[in-house]
C-alpha positions, 0 to 999 in steps of 0.5 A: 444490326446497324444500331448494334454496331453503333453502340459498340463503337461508342462504348469502345471510344469511351473506354479508350478515352478513359484509359488514355486520359492523362493526369492533370499536371499540378504542383501538389504532393504526390497522392499516396494509395493504400491497397489492403491485402487479404491479411488485415494487418498487411498494407501495400503503399505507393510512394513508401519513401514518404514514411521514414524507417527507424532501426530498433535499438538495444536496451538491457535492464532487469525486468520491472513490475509496477503495482499499487499499494496503500500505507498501513500502520505497523501493527507490531508498533500499535499500542491500544490504550484501554480504560483502567476502570469502568465509568464515565469520561469526564475529560479528554486531553488528546484527539485523533491525529495528535502526536503524544509523548509517553506519560502524557495525560489522555483522558479522565474517567469518573469511576465507582470501581475506586470506592470499592478498591479503596475500601478494601485497601483501608480494611487491609491496612487496619487488619495488618496493623492489628495483626502486627500488634498481636504479633508483638504482644505474642513475642513479649509473652513468649519471652516471659514464658507466658505463652508457648511458641505456637502462639507466636507462630500463629501470630506471625502467620496472620501478620504475613497473610495480612501483609499480602492482602495489603499489598494486593489492595494497594496494587489494585489501586495503583492499577486503577491509576489512583495514589493510595495516599490521595484517593479520588473518584477520578481515574487518569489514563496516560499514554503508555508510549509515544506516537500518533493517535490513529484511533479514537472511540470515546467522546465527552460523557461517554461510558467506558468499560475497564479493559474491554474493547473497543479501546478508547485510543490506539497509539501508533509508532509512525516511524516505520509503516507497512505498505500492502500491495496487490500482486497478480497471481501470474506476477508472483514469480517476480516477488521474493521475501527479503528483496527490496522495492522502490516506492513512489509516493503519489503525493510526492512524485519526486520522492523515492523510498526503499522498502523491504518485502517482509511477507507474502500472504499465503492466500490469493483473492479468488475474485481478482486473483491477487495476493497481498505483499507487505513492504516495510519502510522507514517513514520520512515523516510525510507518509500518512495512513491510507496514502496510495503508492506505486511499488516497483519490484526489480528482477534479479537477472537482466533482460535484453529488449528492443527500443523504438521512438515513442512515436513509432508505437500506435495505441489502438483498441487498448493494444500497442502496434508498430508497422514493419516493412516486409520483404516485398517492396511497398508492403508493410505489416502491422505487428502487435507489441508489448510496450514497456517503460519510457526511456530518455530522448523520447524512446520507449522499451518494447518488451516483446513483439520485435527484436533489436535491429528490426526496422519500423516506421518512425511515425505510426500515427501518420501511417495509420491516418493514411491507411484510414483515408 
């Protein structure tokens, strides 16, 4: 019993010393203690004055939707250049990417089609000459009363038919690119319009088929281009045909272009749930096919959102948060927000989560570092 009282006395003395031991005086900063609440987003902080607060501002603007897109040719301004005759390419005078003018020589083809077409043309010429002689003879005989009028009519019909055959044979040679007066086995193909060669399917000595794909060349007018954007299904309400979007070129970040929404394709990609939106824009001369761009669609009605310093937003696990004081002194709550665009003076738009006038900690990262300690 004596030993039991002795142990209890020693224990009470030790407890009394622990509870009454004063904190050593020092010149360092006051320690901050964070006590997590039962709610993982609530925190109790001693010396809360060390974390200054800021009031959320007010920002009114039309909502924006930013999507990516790719520069494509305007298919209505693309002109295929087929070979006019079947044969073998013997000369190429233009290359992929070249800018050509209307009437410029593109390539030459040696073709056996011309020999047959020229043979038909020469035969048509002889037949027309013969029928013309017969018509003149019939007219002379009819004038002398040697033949009836029916003979003149038969000769006239033969002459008319041979003229049609001759004109057809001549047109056939012209379609092949050959001058009937100077026949040759080489067919020259010229550019039907001005533009940039955006596709080439031939090389020297390659074979080509007349008016059959693939076409040897494709010429595109690059003065106007299309931008094809992918817009998610849940953002389609912000996109309307006939409205305009701001286009930012990744290659030229300081250049902003104005593009009109000309079409929204009627199908949605079942895998990524996006629809194709087509923009039409004038090419200032720097846009190339395949370029990546960012298109910004602006809503018609303005919306009121909050603004806070960018430092007041904490990016954690791919989500945005701010710390707000609660009604209880020394208590703060972590609130998830949806951050918007950056604004001047290092301010950032808050689309949802807080309202203008709400108070938040001005430096969320400092507070988070204290919490983690």
